[in-house]
N, C-alpha and C positions, 0 to 999 in steps of 0.2 A: 504494500500500500504506500501511497505517496505521503510522506510525513507532513507535507504542506497542506493537505486536505484536513479541515477541522474534524474533530472526533464525531460531532453530531451528524455529519454526512457519511461517516463510515458505519454507523449503527445499522442502517437498513441492509448494507452488504453483509455485515457480520450476522445479522438475523437470518438472512437468506442462506448463508453457508451452514449455520447451525441447523436450520430447518431441513436442509438437504441431507446433512450428515446423520441426524437422529434416527430416521427410519432404516438405516443400513443395519442388517442383522449382524449380531456379534456372536461368534462361536465361542463356547467355553468348554471345549472338549478336554477331557483328561489327557494330559501330556504323556508321551511314552516314557517309561522308566529305562534308563540305560541298563545293559546286561549286568553290570556290577551290582546295581541296586536291586534289580529283580532277584539276583542270587541271594543277597542279604535278607530280603523280605521273605523269600520262599523258605518253607520248612523242608520241602523236597524238590529236587531237580532231577528229572529223568529224560533220557532220550528214548524215543520209541516211534512206533508206527500207529497212526490213527486207523484202527481196524473197523470202526463203526461210529456213526454219529446219530444221536437221537435228539429230537427237538419237540418243544411244546410252546405254543403261542397263546398269550392271554392279554386281554385288554384291561388296563387300569387307568381310569381317568383319561387324560389326553395322550396316553402312551400305549403302544403295542409292544409287549415284552416277548422276546423269544428266548426261552431257556434251553440250553444245550447240555448234553452229556456226551463226552467222547470216550470211547473205549481205547485204551492205549496198551499195546503189546510192548513191554519194556525191553529195550535193548541194553541199556546201561543205567544204573542208579548212581548219580553224581553227588547227591546230597540227601540226607535223611535216612532214618532207620526203617526197616521192615519191608523194603521192596527189593526184590531180586530180579536178575535177568530172566526173561521169559514170563514174568508175572503179567497178568491182565489186570489193569487198574482203570478206574473211571474218574473223570474230572469234569467239573461243571464250569460253565461260562455263560454269558448272556449278551444280548444285543437288544436295543429298543429303537423304535421309530415313533415319531409324533403322528397322531391320527387326526389332527385338526389343521385348519388354515387360518391365519398364518402359522407356520410351523414354529415350535419352540426351539430355540437354538442356544439357550444359555445353560445347557446342562450336558452331561456326558451321555453318549449313546452306547456305552458298554465296551465290549471287547472288539478289537480290530485284528485284521490278518487271520481270520478264522480258518481253521484247518478243514480239509476235505478228506474223505476216506482215501487211505493209501499214502497220505503225506507222512514223511519222516521228519520229526521235529524234536526240539528240546522244549520240554514243558516245565515252566516254573509254577510250582503248586504250593498252596497253603492248606494245612490241616490244623484245625483248632487254633487258628491264628489270623491276624490281619491279612487280608488278601489284596490290598491296594484299593479296595472300594469300601469294605465293611469290616467292623470289629466283631460282629456276631457270628462268625464262621466257627461254630463250636459243636457241630454235630458228628464229627469224625470223618466227614467226607472231604475230598480234595476240591478246592476252588483254584482256577487259573489266576495267577497273580497279575494285578494291574490290567491296563487296557491292552497291553502288548506282551502277554506272558507266553507267547508261542514264538519259537525261533526256528525258522526253516533250516534244515541241514542240507548240505550240498550233496 
């Protein structure tokens, strides 16, 4: 702006800029955790093959939640007790979409980089511990850690 223009003549321009900028949607997606932090948060880290994936979708308010369970044939247990090579374990994760218009964009949409059957991955898992989303994971099951708790293997 030209500093020689009086402030009172800049106000309409500033109001126009603010009016245009306000309706722009803002994303507040949960950021990816670096692998080092995923490993620290996880109670168990395994590599394995996704042998089957099960899903269930439900509507809650403005959201459609899809809850997933992946069956993992363990190739190697890198962290945590009680899991051996060859074991079949199950892990939960979720994804959600907004079912109204305009869409809600100021909240996380769940896990990203979801596995498909046959994928070989490193899974960062939490059992009876914080999973990157919730503190109430205390039922003995495995939850995938954070929004990016899947690491594709070469």
